[in-house]
ZAMI-67309 format. One record per residue (C-alpha): residue in one letter; x, y, z. Coordinates in nm, 3 decimals, decimal comma. Example, Ala and Ser with C-alpha at 12.3 -4.5 7.8 and 13.67 -1.06 7.14 Angstrom:
+------+---------+---------+---------+
! rest !       u !       v !       w !
+------+---------+---------+---------+
!    A !   1,230 !  -0,450 !   0,780 !
!    S !   1,367 !  -0,106 !   0,714 !
+------+---------+---------+---------+
This chain:
+------+---------+---------+---------+
! rest !       u !       v !       w !
+------+---------+---------+---------+
!    M !  11,088 !   8,730 !  11,601 !
!    Q !  10,904 !   8,878 !  11,303 !
!    P !  10,634 !   8,663 !  11,137 !
!    R !  10,724 !   8,515 !  10,800 !
!    P !  10,586 !   8,718 !  10,509 !
!    P !  10,324 !   8,544 !  10,296 !
!    R !  10,412 !   8,378 !   9,966 !
!    I !  10,065 !   8,407 !   9,814 !
!    F !   9,942 !   8,743 !   9,689 !
!    A !   9,613 !   8,848 !   9,531 !
!    A !   9,642 !   9,017 !   9,193 !
!    D !   9,413 !   9,305 !   9,286 !
!    D !   9,636 !   9,392 !   9,584 !
!    I !   9,936 !   9,415 !   9,352 !
!    L !   9,751 !   9,614 !   9,086 !
!    A !   9,604 !   9,857 !   9,342 !
!    G !   9,944 !   9,917 !   9,504 !
!    R !   9,843 !   9,763 !   9,838 !
!    V !  10,134 !   9,519 !   9,804 !
!    S !  10,486 !   9,613 !   9,702 !
!    L !  10,731 !   9,330 !   9,644 !
!    D !  11,036 !   9,550 !   9,581 !
!    A !  11,191 !   9,460 !   9,919 !
!    Y !  11,037 !   9,113 !   9,949 !
!    P !  11,290 !   8,883 !  10,121 !
!    F !  11,216 !   8,558 !   9,935 !
!    R !  11,268 !   8,460 !   9,572 !
!    Y !  10,946 !   8,265 !   9,496 !
!    I !  10,581 !   8,375 !   9,520 !
!    Y !  10,236 !   8,276 !   9,400 !
!    I !   9,994 !   8,519 !   9,239 !
!    T !   9,621 !   8,444 !   9,246 !
!    P !   9,316 !   8,636 !   9,126 !
!    S !   9,119 !   8,818 !   9,392 !
!    L !   8,829 !   8,631 !   9,547 !
!    S !   8,590 !   8,897 !   9,419 !
!    S !   8,696 !   8,837 !   9,058 !
!    V !   8,670 !   8,460 !   9,098 !
!    F !   8,316 !   8,479 !   9,235 !
!    S !   8,200 !   8,745 !   8,989 !
!    A !   8,330 !   8,562 !   8,681 !
!    R !   8,158 !   8,232 !   8,759 !
!    S !   8,385 !   8,051 !   8,514 !
!    T !   8,254 !   8,233 !   8,210 !
!    Y !   8,522 !   8,331 !   7,964 !
!    R !   8,464 !   8,594 !   7,699 !
!    F !   8,729 !   8,513 !   7,440 !
!    K !   8,605 !   8,767 !   7,184 !
!    T !   8,603 !   9,065 !   7,423 !
!    G !   8,932 !   8,982 !   7,593 !
!    N !   8,775 !   9,035 !   7,936 !
!    N !   8,836 !   8,698 !   8,096 !
!    G !   8,795 !   8,788 !   8,460 !
!    P !   9,025 !   8,608 !   8,704 !
!    P !   9,296 !   8,494 !   8,459 !
!    D !   9,307 !   8,843 !   8,304 !
!    E !   9,342 !   9,009 !   8,644 !
!    M !   9,612 !   8,763 !   8,750 !
!    L !   9,811 !   8,796 !   8,428 !
!    S !   9,790 !   9,176 !   8,447 !
!    A !   9,955 !   9,157 !   8,789 !
!    V !  10,213 !   8,914 !   8,649 !
!    E !  10,296 !   9,152 !   8,364 !
!    F !  10,334 !   9,436 !   8,613 !
!    L !  10,571 !   9,230 !   8,829 !
!    E !  10,777 !   9,140 !   8,523 !
!    T !  10,862 !   9,509 !   8,496 !
!    R !  10,978 !   9,497 !   8,861 !
!    G !  11,234 !   9,213 !   8,832 !
!    W !  11,015 !   8,903 !   8,858 !
!    E !  10,963 !   8,626 !   8,601 !
!    V !  10,703 !   8,355 !   8,549 !
!    V !  10,800 !   8,003 !   8,650 !
!    T !  10,468 !   7,834 !   8,571 !
!    V !  10,097 !   7,902 !   8,529 !
!    D !   9,844 !   7,653 !   8,668 !
!    V !   9,645 !   7,478 !   8,397 !
!    S !   9,326 !   7,637 !   8,535 !
!    G !   9,476 !   7,983 !   8,487 !
!    H !   9,420 !   8,071 !   8,852 !
!    V !   9,769 !   8,048 !   9,000 !
!    T !  10,102 !   8,172 !   8,872 !
!    C !  10,433 !   8,093 !   9,036 !
!    M !  10,696 !   8,366 !   8,995 !
!    R !  11,057 !   8,411 !   9,098 !
!    R !  11,271 !   8,716 !   9,143 !
!    I !  11,534 !   8,736 !   8,874 !
!    A !  11,874 !   8,668 !   9,027 !
!    R !  12,084 !   8,980 !   9,038 !
!    G !  12,434 !   8,925 !   8,913 !
+------+---------+---------+---------+
């Protein structure tokens, strides 16, 4: 029996192409920022520059997945977790 695939994916793995969800067998996933971006940002947001570390990395991965047939279900209030679902194919 094959192990179940994970449901939680780091944004940097998606953006770097280390993870492809094109053939992913389930409909729902979580996207999180990479640990390196969480620890490097240290909760400092730079609203004027637009470089907001972990949330920016996560939302960039979300936007990429939206072009691949996924949609946002919800974003955690902290901006560190996004739940997505594959758009049902008719």
